[in-house]
N, C-alpha and C positions, 0 to 999 in steps of 0.2 A: 637332393634329385626332383627337390617338388621347390612351394616357394619357404622359406626362411621366416617372411614373416606377412605376405600376404597380405599387406592391405589391417590387418587383424592388430596387428600392435598399433597401427597407426591411433586409433578410441579402441575403449575398452567401453563396447555397448552395454546399457542396462534397461533396462524395463522401459518401455514406455507408451501410454496410451496419449495418444496426441490428437491435437482439435479437431472434433467433430464428431466422433464414436462413440459409443458408452463399452465399458471393458468387463465380459462374460467368460472374464478368469475363476470368479466364483459360483459362477453355475458349471457343478460337473459334469453334468448331463449325466449319460455313461459311462461306467469305467471298467474296461476288461482287465482282471488283476492276474489271468495265463495267459497273455498275447501270442496266438500264433501270430507263423509269416502271414504279414502285410494285412495286419492286423491294427484300427486304429485303437486304440487305451483308453483315450478319452474322446468323445462324442457328445457332442459340437465340443470340438475342440477350442481351447480358451484364445482370445484373441487378444493380441499385446501388443501391438499400434495401429492408430490407424490415421492416415492422414489425405482430404482431400489433396488436387494434385494442386494448388494451389500453397494447402498448408505445406508439401511436399515443395514445392521449389521455395518457399520462403526459408523454414528449418536449412536446407542446401547453402540458400544466398547470402546464408549466417556466418560460413566460415570460406573461407579462399579456396582449402581444398574444396568445399560444397560446390562451391561456383565453379572450380576445375572440373567438378563428374557434371556436372549440367552442360558445361560447353561442347565434351565430349558427346554425354550423352542424349545432351537435348530435352527438349525443355520439357515438364511431363504434357500429357495431355489428357492420364485418367490418374483418380487416389489409386493410394495402396492402400488396403486393409493385410494386415500381419495376423496369423495364426499360427497358435507353439502346437505342433504334429508331436504325437509320441507313438508308436510304433512297432509291434512284433519284427522281430528278424533274425540273423544268426550271425556266429562268431566267426573266425577264420579256420575254426576245428570241423565245422555246423552245429556247433553248442547253441543252442534257444537261447535269443536274451532278445535286450529293445533297444531302444534309441528313440532318436527326436528331432525336431528343424522345423525348418520355417515355410506354409502354408501363404502366398503371398495371392490374392488376388484382385484385378485391378476393378476399378468405378468410375461410375461417375458419367461422364457425354458419350457420343456415337464410338465405336471401339473400344471400348471400355464396359460392355453388359451383353451380356447372352452368353451365346456360342467361344466360346475362345480358345485358343491354341493352349500349349502346357510347354513351359521351359523345364526336364527335367536339366536342374545344377547340382554341381560337385564341385564343393569347395578344393581351397590350394592347402598346402601341410602347415598344422600351426601346434603350436609344440601346449595351446593354454587348454587344460581340462577342461573346464568348463563355456572353453566356446562352442556359442550359440547364436545364432545365421538368424535368428524369432526376435531379437532384440539388437534393431533397426537404427536408431541412433542414440546418442548420447544426449541426456533432456537438458544437460548442462551447456554444453560444448558440442553442438549437433556439424558431427564429422563425419568422415571420408573410411565409412569401414567397407569388409566386402559386401556386408546384408547391403546398406547404401549403394553399392553401385551395383549387384543384381537388379535391387529394387527400382530404381532407377532407368535402367537401360531395358530390364523387361516390364517386370510388373507394370511399372507407369508408364510403358507403349502400351498395353493392350495384354499380355499375357500372363497367365497363369503360371505361379513359378511355386516349383517343386525340389524344394532342398536340405538332405540331410545335413545334421551335424554330423555323423558317421557315428555307430557302434565304439564304445570306450569315452566318448564325450559327453559332455552335457551331463542330464541324467541317466546316463546307459551303467544298468549293471555291469555288464565287462569292464574286467580289471587292465585290461590291451586293448590296442587300438590292430585291427587287422592292416596295416597300411601297406597298402599294393599289391592285397589281398584277388589277382582278377573275380577268382569265385567269388569272395565273398561279395567285395565293393559291390559285383553287377548284381545277385541277388538284395543286397538291401539296399541299392537304387529302385528296384523295383517292387519291395516292399516299401517304399517312402513313397514310390505313386500309386500301387493300390489305395494302403493309408489315406493319402491327401483324397486320392479319388469319392474314398468314401465321406469325407466329409465335404466334399463340395454342398451337397443338397442342404444341410442343413445349417450354414454360415449365415450371418446376419443379412451380409447382402449377397445372396447365390449369385456365383457361375454357372456354365454347363461349359463342359469341357467338348471342342469342338470333333474330340479326333485325332488332333493333327501334334505330334508327336515332335517336343524338339530336343536332344540333350546334348548340354555343351559344359566346360568345366574348365578353370585351369590348376595349372603344375601337373599334383600332385591329382585331382582334381578331371587332368586332361588325361590321361590312366584308366583314373576311372569312368567318363565318359563314353572312350573306344570301348571299356571291358561293355560296358553294359551297352552299347549300340550293337557288339557283339554276340554279347548272350540272350538280346531280344528279339533280333536278325535270326539267332538256330532256335530258338523257342516258338515262332512264328509271330510273333506280336508286333506292330506298327511302329516302322520310327519314320517322323518325314525328310530326317536328316536331322543329321551331326556337328559337331564344330569342336575337337578339340581341340585346347588350348597350351604350349606351351609342358606338352607333359610326357614324360618317360617312356613313350609306346614299347622301343625298342628295349627293355631292361635287360636285358641279357647282356647286349655292345655295350649300355653305355656304363652297364656296372663294370666289364671287364677295361674299361677308356679309363673310369676311375683307378683299377688298382693298378695298368699298365702308369699311373703317377698323375692325367689328367685330371690329378684330384677338382671336384667343384664345388661352391662356395656353400657354406651350409652341409657339409656329408659330414660333421663330426653332432650333426642334428638329425640328419637322416638317418644313417648307420644303423641307429638305437633302436631308431622306429620301426627300419624294415629286418632289421636281425629276429629279435622280439617278433613281432610279427607271423613271421617263416618258423622261428624255432614251434612256435604256440601251434601253429598251423601245419607244420610236417613232423616237428618232433626228432629232428634230427641234422640241423644248424651247428653247434655243440655241444659236447657234452661236460664243458665246464664253463662259464666264464672267461677263465683265463684262457682258454682254446683259439680266445679269438680279441679280449681286451686286451692291456697290459691291464698290472694288477690298482695302479694308482684311483684308474677305474673304474673295475671289472665288481665291486664291491657292487649289490643293487643296480645295476645298471636296464636289468630286466623291467624291473619297475617304476622303472623312473622318469620315463611320457607315455604318453603327455602329464604335464603337471601343472598349478599355477603356483609355482614357484618360474620368479619372471625370468628369462630369458637371460638376461645380465646378468643374474646369479649363479645361474648352473656355470656358463662358463669365464665367470671370473676369475684372478689367480685364484691358487687353490681351489676352486668349483669341481662339480659331480663331471662338466664334462672341458675339451680342451677347446677355445674359441677355434682355429683353425688345424690344427695342429694332426690330422689325418693318420699319415705315416711318419719315420723316425726318418730323418736325413743320413742315415747311414743304410747304407744298402742291405738287403737281403744277404746273408752267403750263401750262394749256388753249390749244390750239386759237388763231392769234386768225381773235376774229370768230365762234365757237362758241355762245359762251354760257355756258358751265360753270364757268369762272372759282368764279362763287359756288359750284357745287357740294363741288367740288374746298377750297373753305375748311372746308367745315363740316361734311367730314367726316375732316379731319386732323387732330384726330379728333374725330369727333362726339362729341356733349354732350347725344342722346339714346338710348334711354331713362335719365334721371337716372341712374338705381343702375345703369346696367351702363357709364358714362363713365368711372369711376375705370379697369374694369378695359379698357376699349378707349384709355385713355389713355398703359395700359404701352405698348400696343404700339408708340407713337411717339415718338422722339428724337433724340439728334445723331452718335450711332454707327449708323444701321442696317444694314440686311442688305440689305433689298433698294431699288433702285436708282430713284428716282423717275420714270424712263423708263421703266420696267419695268411700276411700277402704272395709270401714264398711258395704257400701250399694252393695257393688261390691259382699266380700265374704259373705254375708248371701247368695246373692242369687246361688253362690257360693258351697254354704254350705247344702241347699236346692235343689239345681238342678244341681248335681256334673257331672262335665266330666269322661269320662268313664275312664283318665289315671293321675289327679290330683284332690288331693292329692296324692293320691295310683293309681295304675293302675287294671283295674276291666278287664272292654269288653275295653281300648283301643278307646271307638268310644265320635264323639261328643258328647254334656249334650245332650239331648232330651228336655228340653223344660225349657231353659234358662230365666228369665224376666226383664232383668236390662238391659236397652239398650248396652251397651257397651258387656255384655254380647252373645248377639242377632247378633251384629253386628259382632263381633270376628266369630264365627260360623257360622255366611251369609259367609264368604270368607276365612273357614278352605276350604282346603283337605279332608281330609278323609272323600269322596264322591262320589269317579270313581276309574277303574281299567287301566287303559292303557291298550291298544292292540298291543303297537309297544314299545320295548327294552328302559329299563328307567337306569340310573346309576341315583347315588343318591353319591353325595359326601363331604362330609364332616371332620373334626376333631373334638375325641372327648370329651378335653380339651377344646373348645367353652365358653367366655364368655359371649358374645355378642348372638350369638343364637345357644339358648344348644342342643346337641344331641342328649339328652336323650329324651324332649319330641318332636324332630321334625327327622330327620336322626332318629335314633329307632324309634319311635313312626312309621311311616310311612315301615318301614320295617316290622312293626309288623302287619300294619292295613294290609300288603299283600301277607302276607308269609303267609299258612300250622298252624294252623288248620280254619283261620280267613277263613268266609263264602267272603270276599274283596278278597282271595289269588288271587295270580297274573295265569300265563299260566306259567309250568318248562321254566327257560331264560328269560322272559323279566324283572327281577329286579336282577341288581348288584349295590353291597354300597360298598364302599368305604371309609374308613375311615384310613385317611392318617396320622392316631398319633399312630400309629399300627403298632407293630412289623411285617416282612413278615412271612409268615404263613410257604414258603416253597422254593426252588429255584426256583420253579413252578411259583411261584404264578405272574400273570400277573402288578400289580400293587405294586413289590413288588421297583423300581423304584422310584415311588412318594414319599411311606413308607421311605425310605432311605432316597433321598433327604429332605423329613421334618424334617426330625430327626437331621440331619446337619444344617438343617436355624435354626431351634429351640435350638437346642446348640450354634452354630452361637453366636446366639441374646442374651443368656443367658451370654457367655464370653465374650461380647464386654460391657455389661453393668456393669460386674466383675469390668471391664478393667478402668473403668470413673469414681467408683468407689460404684458401688451397695452395701451394705451388706446385702441383703436378696437373693443371687446368683441370682443373674438374673431375680427370679420368676416377678419382678415387671412388668421388660421388657419384660420379653414374655408374660402375660398377656395381656398388651399391642400392642401389633403387633400380636398377634394369630388371629382378626378373618379377620383383615384387610390388614394387612401386610404379614404373615407365609402359611397359606392357599390358599389363590388366584391362585399365581402359578400352584401351585401341582394338585389342580381339577380342573384348566382349562387345562394343563395336558393331565394329566386321562382323563378331556372328548374329549379332540382333537380324543387320542387313543382306547377309547372306539367307535368312531364315524369313525371312520377307519377300527374300527374291522366289526362294524355294513354295512359298506361299503362294504367290501371286499364279507361277508357273501351273502350279499344284488346281488351283482354281482354274486358268484358261484351258487346261482338258476336257 
C-alpha cells in the first residue's frame, strides 16, 4: 500500500561526517534514560554529517542518481547539518517507547541561517529494521537515498527538516512497527517535532524555528503526514500547510479494492506489517495466525517485519513470503444459495479494466499468502456493509458499520473524516501500481470538493497528478509533469536497451511508485510551501 523500496534500497547508507564540520557524536551531553513523550533523549544530539553547499553538490555530482536528483531539486544554496535525534513516544497500544530520526538544518549564506521554517517529513514503507534517515550518504558511493532526497529538496534550500525513523525501526525498543496506525503515527510525529525543537538551541550551528510548520511525506508517509495535520489541527497547533504524497488516505476503500482482487504491487509485504500493527493496537484481528495466513507462511509472520534480512531473501522461492501471490487462483467458495459464486469467480483475478488485468493477475497464484476463508469473510462483510467508493462509487464515504475486524480497523485509520483549515497539496501519479490514485488521491479530492458536505474553502486544496500533460503554459506544475514524463520515457528506453521485449512497461511499473514519482512530488511540495510562505508573509 505504500512504497516497497522507496529509494532506500537504492543505497544502504552509512554514518558519515563529511568535509567542513566536527563530529559531536562522542559528546553525550544530557541523556534521558526514561523519556516521556516528546523528550529529547540526548541533548545535544550527535552530529552524523555536515556538508557545505559546495560539498553536498560535489557529493551528489559523483553519481548518476545524484546528478538526476540535483536536476530536480536544484543546486543546494545551503549547507546541510545532520543530527541523530532520539525521543520518547508511544507504540500502537499507547505503550511508552522510544524512537529515533534525523534533524537536518541548513547553514551558510542568505536564506540558510537565523529564523527558518520546519518541514516535518514522514518516510515511506521500508522492510529494513535498521533504517535511519540520519545516514545521509554512503561514504564510498554517494547515492540517491530517501535521506539524500529530503536533504537536497528541503534542508539544502533553507528548511529545517525533522524526519522520524518511526517506532520499531533503527534503535527503537518497540518490537514491531505501528504501521498505518493514524493515532500512533500522528503522536510520534508530534513527539519527534517536540524533541527536535528542544535540540535546536544547542546545535553547533544553531538555527531558530520561525513558527511556520510544513508537513509532508511519501507513500506510507503520505498517510502519516495527513494524519498528523489532522491531529495537530484538532489540538489547536499551527500547521502552515501540508503536502501528503501518494498515500493510502482512504484506507478502508483501498483495502476493500485489494480484497475485491485489485491487488497492488507489494501487497505481500504491506499486509503483514498492517495486520501485525492492528493486532497489537486492537487485539482482535485474528485468534490464530492461520485465521488469515496460509500455513506455509503463518509461523512467525507476526514478528517477521521489519527485518534486516534482504527483501530478495524473504521473497525467494521457499522464502518467508511469496513475491506476488497474495490470493489463491482458485476462487473462494460462496455460501450455498447466496448467488455470489459468479462474482467471486470474476474477481479471482479481475480482468477489467484490461490495462490493469496483468497487474492484478500477479497477485494471484498457487502459493498464496492469504487464505480463501479470510478473503471470503472479508468480502461477505464488504458486500453487506459496502464502502461508498468500492466496488462502485456511490457517496464516496467510509463504510457505515463494518463488522469484520480488519475492515473495522481500516475504517478507524481511514482519513475521510476531517476538513483541513490550512492549505493542502495532494501529489501522486495516476498510473501508480502500488498506491492506487483513484481510491486515494482522487477519492480524497472528490471528498473535499463541492458539492460534498466536506468541501474545503476555496483555495485550500491543490491536486497534482505528475503523470499528466501540462494544462497550459501557465500551469504551475508544468515542469514537474514534463520532468516526470521524461523520466518515465527514459526508464522505458533503458529497459529496451537492456533487452526488454515489452517496450519497457515492466520496468516503468517497477520503478513508478518508489523511484519515479518521489523526487517530482517532493520538488512540487517545496514549491507549494514556498508559495504558501510567500502568501502568508504578504498578508
